[in-house]
N, C-alpha and C positions, 0 to 999 in steps of 0.2 A: 296780270294775277290770276286769273283764273286756270288760262294754261298752266301757269306755274302747278296752282291746284290739281288738278287731274293728275297731270304727268307724278305729283308726291303722292296722289291717292293711289295710282295706279304699279306705283312702285310697292309702296307698301302692299298691297293685296298679292303682288308678284312674289314678294319677298314673305308674306303670311302664306302663300299658296305653298314657296318651295321648301318653307319651312316644316306646312302637313305633311307633305309630300315626304319630305323625311324622315317625319316619326314614324307617316303610315308602314313607309317601307321598313322600319328598323321593326316595329311591332309585326309587318308581315312574313319577317326574318328570322322574328324569336319563333312566329308561331310555325313556320317551315322547319325548325331546327328543332322544337319542340315534336314537330309530327315525324322528323325522322328519328329524334331518339326513340319515342315511343314505336316506332317500327322495327327499330335497330336491336329492342329489349327481346329477350323470347318470352314467347307465349309462358301465360301462366299455366301451370300444371294444375288441371283438373280432378278432383282425387273423389274415385268411384268408390264408396263405403263396401259396396256389394261384391267389387269385384276383387276389392281388397280382404275381406272376410271370406273369399273362397279362395285364396291364396293359403292364407294361414290354416286354413280347414285343412286343406289336402294340396300343398305345396308340393308333398314328397312325390304323388302319385300323378300320373300324366291324366290328362283332360280329355284326349281321345282315347279314352280305354277302352278297344273292341269295338270299334262303333260299327262296325259291320255285325254283331248279334243284340240283338235290343233283350230287354228284360224279361217280355213275355216269351220269347222263342228260347231263350237260358232256361229258365224254371220248367219249357214245356218237354224240351230233350233230357232232363234232367231225372224228371218224372218218370217219365219214357222208358230212358236206358236203366235206370235205378229198379223201378218194377218188372221190367224188363227181364234183369240179370235174375231175378225171383224167378221168374217163369221159367227164363231158363234151364236154371241148375233144378227147378222142379221137373222137368220133362225127361231131361237126360238123368236125375235121379231113377225117373220110374223105367223109362227103356234101360238104363243100367242095371234094374234088378231083377231084368229077365235073364242078366247073365252072372251075376253076383246072389250068392245066398245071405252073405256075410256082410253088411253096410257100413262094417267099420274096418273091411279088410281096405290097407293103404293103395292100392291098384285100382278101386271102387270110386275110393275117398281124392284121388289124384285125377282121374276121370272126367269125376262129376264137377270137378272146378277148372280144370282145362277146357273142355269143350265146350263151356257157355263164354270165355273169354277170347276165347278164340272165334266164337261167333260175332261177340259183342267189337271185338278188332275189324275184322270182314264190314262190320255195318257200319263203324265210325268212319273207317276210307272212305267207302261207298258212298258216304254220306257227304264228307269234303271234299269228295269230285265232283259230285251233282250240283252242291249246291255254291259251286266256286264261278258260274257264271252269271249267279245272280249278286257275290259277292256276300256272301256269308259263309261265316268260321273259316275266313280266311287267314288264317292263324301259323299255318306252317308256312306262309310265302311270303309275307311281309318284310318290314327291313326292322332290323332290331339293333342297339346299342350295343355292340357287341363289348365293350369296354366294361360298360357296366352291367353286362349281363352276366361276363363272365366275374366279375368282382363281386357280384351278387351271392354268385354259386357257390365261391369259396367262402366267404361268409356266412350263408345260410346254412352251409352245410357242417362249418365250426360248430357255429348255434347250436345247431341239432343234437348234434352225435355229445357235445358235452354237456350239454342241457339235459336230457335224456340220461345222461350219467347222475347226473345229481337229482333229480327227480328218483330214480329207479335209488340211491343211498339214503335219501329221504324214507320210501317204500320200503324199502327193507328195515329200517330201523323199529317205522310204526312194527310191520308186521312181526319181527320177531321180538317187539317187549308185549306184543299181545298173545302171540301161543309159542312164543319159545321155541321154532322154529326156522330153518330158511327160506326165504320169500322165492316165491316159485314164479314162472312168466305164467298168463292168461292161456286158458284152453286153446285158444285160436292160436297163440304163439307155440305152444308143442305138438301141435298136431303138423305145423306147416315144418316145425323143427324133424318130426319121424316121415315127413313127407321127402326132406331134403337128403337124410341120408340114407333113405330106402331110394328114391329115384335121382341121381343127382343131375342128369341131362334135363329131364323133362322139366323139374322143381326149379332150374335154373331160369327157366325161360316163363315158368307159372310167375315167380318169386322175383325176380331181378329186373322182366321185359315185361311181360303182360300186368302185374299188379300195377307197377309206376304208370304206365302209358292211360289204363283204363282210371283209376282214380283220379287220375290230374282230370282227363277228360272230363270226370263227373263233378269233382268235389269243386274243383279251383273251374274249369273253364265255364260249365256248366251253370252252377252252386252261385259261386259267384258272383259269373257277370248279371243274374239276375239280381243282385242287390249293388250293380256297380255306383249305381248316384248312393251312395252311401260307403265307402270304403273301408270306414272300418269296423261300421256294421257290418260288414259285408264279408271281415276276416274274420271277423270274431264267431257269427254265427255258421259260418262254414266249420271252423274249425269245430265247434262245441258239437256240428251234427257229425262231423270226420270222426271224436273221439269216440261220441255217443254210438257210433253204429259199430263200431270193434267193441263193444260192450255186448258180450256172450248173454244174453237175455232167456235164453234158450237154456243151456245147461245151468243156468241158477233156478232157473223154473225146475227144471226136473228133479237138480238135487234138493229142493224145497218138499218136491212131492215125494220123495223116498224118505227124507228126515222125517216128514210126517207121520208113514207105514211105521218106520222105525224108529219112533220118537226120542232120534237122538238128530241132535242140529248140530255137532259139530262141525261137518263135513260142510253143510252148507255154509253154516258162516264163516268157514277159511275161503271157499270158491267163494263168496259174494265178498269180502273183504280181498281176495287175490284180484279179483277183477276191477273193484273199487281202486284200489293203489294203484293196478296198470295206468287207468282212466287218465291222470292226468299225463302221463308220455303220450298218449296220443293227441288228444287235444294241442296239447303243445309242438306236435309233429305240425299237426294240422293248422295251427298258427303260422309257423314256419313258412309252411309250405305256401298259405296264402299269401304274406307279406310277400315274399319273392315272386310272387306270380304278378301281382297287382304291384309292387314296385317298378317290377321293367315292364310290364305291358308284353310278356312275350310267356308262352306256356312254355319255353325250353327252361327255363330258368327250373322252377318248380321238381319238373321232370325229372332234369340231371340230377338237382339234389337229393329227392326220392330215388333213384337211378341206381348213386352212388351209395346212399347209405343200405339200401338193402343189399348189393353189391358186398357191400364190405359184409353186412352181418352174416350175411351167404358162407362166406369165405370162413369168418370165426368160428360161426359150424360146424366145420371141420378140425378146431384147431385144439386139442385136449389139452395143451397148456395153458388154455387163455383162462380155467378154473383156477389154477394156480393163481399166472402173474396176476389177475384182478378179483383174489380172494373170493371166491365162489360165488353170493348169487348177484354180485355186480359184474359179474360176464352178464347175466340176465339181459339187462340194459341194453349191453354194446350190442349184442345179437338180440335186436326190437325192430324186426321187420314192420311196415308202415304198410 
């Protein structure tokens, strides 16, 4: 009897062990399946709010914008070349004064403008060449997005061209409503037009080649790079500086002195209004050029837009029918050299 009881107890223990093993295996299988399901599921995306904010604020601009040119280097170069240009112009005017008695002579004015520009261009080319080994200012050798650059050039020029026409129409309407006379270009524009008509080939290089190269190096490559961490701030500030530096304050001050002596402020008021109404066109040009450069991350874009604009303006100076086709003062905006 005891043996039977032992065998029965052994059998029950075996069955219990088998059942426990069965349930444990099922639980382990379910746990393994659950682990496999978790492994097969895609990893949850970690959302970085800081990176999202950066993408939202500067998604249209390249994050690797001119890495080789630091903001401090850029602003130092801008100040050196900007004030160096004035220093060269002053030295050149003193030298030319030995040969020209009249400083209003067009030949004197042409040489006084073209010689400093040539010296600046040679200096920039040497700087780019010498600094190439140190990875500084490698702006003419880096890879560019050709499709994006060409499209931006086309759109940028069209916006600049037709935007200048609209601004000129508004300025012309304001000026005529106040003074009842046709709207004129500012003194800088009138002087350049005289030089172009008098010296066709030298003025072509001065207006179409030298001006776009030097101004894009100064205001876009150097000045805009000094604020590259804040794209929109850089675009707006550089455009404002570009516009106001085309504002002929010296002629206004001279006109004011003459008006005080003659007690007649008519000429001063007209000159001040002309310079003020031409200012939006220059600021607008600076905005378009700065945005085009910052958007494509290559100086080729803004330089080409600048070049094409001045080329068309140069050609239109020699077309007498322009004044008829574009109804008088409107030709002033189209012949807008920047």
